[in-house]
N, C-alpha and C positions, 0 to 999 in steps of 0.2 A: 973591581969592587961590584959588586949585584945593587941597581940601584935601588931606594926602601922601595917606591910606587909602583914597582914591578909585579908586586903580587897583588894589588889594588887593579891594573889596569889585565890582570892574568883573571881576575874574579869577574870586572864585568864582563869580558870577552864572552868568560863563559855563562853569566848570566844573562845575555844576549843572542848567546847561542840557544840554550836552553827554550828562551823567549820564540824564537825564532821558528823552532818545531810544528809551531802552528803558524805558520804564514803559508796564505792561501794560496799562495805559485810554487810552494814546496820549502820542506825544510835543504834541500840542498841548493834553491839559486840562493836562499836568504844566508844561510853560511859562506856562498861565494861572494856575496856583497860585503858579508860581513867581516870577509878578510882581506877586501880590497879594500876597504873602507880603513883598518888599522893599518893596513901596509903604507898605507897615503903618508899616515903622521911618524912612522917607523924611527923618523931617525930623528925627532925631538926630543932631545937633552935637556931643557930647560925645568927644572920642578916645577917654578909654577904654571908654567905653560901644560905642562903634563897633567896637573892637577887642574886645571880648567880644562881640558879636554877629558879626564875624568869625570868631571864635575856635568856635563853635557851628554856625554852619554846614559850616566842615572836618570838624567831627566826626559832622554829617552825612553830608556826601560820602564819608566815610572807613568807613562802617558797612557793615555786610554788602550781603552782595546780594540780599537778600530784603528788595525793594519795599516791602510790605508794613509791616516796623519800617521801614524809609526814610524813606517818607516819613510816613509817621503820625509821626518824634521832626521832620523838615520841620515837619509844620503846629503841631506841640506850642510845637516854638521861637520859634514866629514872627521870624526874626529879619530882619533889615536889610527 
């Protein structure tokens, strides 16, 4: 049976990928880093932990448009 949080994770990934198109080092660089960040937590199965990781990702997506701050937060939290 599919995890009900899968759609939320997918939505977050697509949202961050969309925001990353304007990243100063380029969209490809951002996409590679984003993919690696999600892959690091691929094996997480606890729903509460997944919800916490989603919350961190949503926080990163709402940060100011200062890309240096936003990307450092993304790398720091190493979510999903």
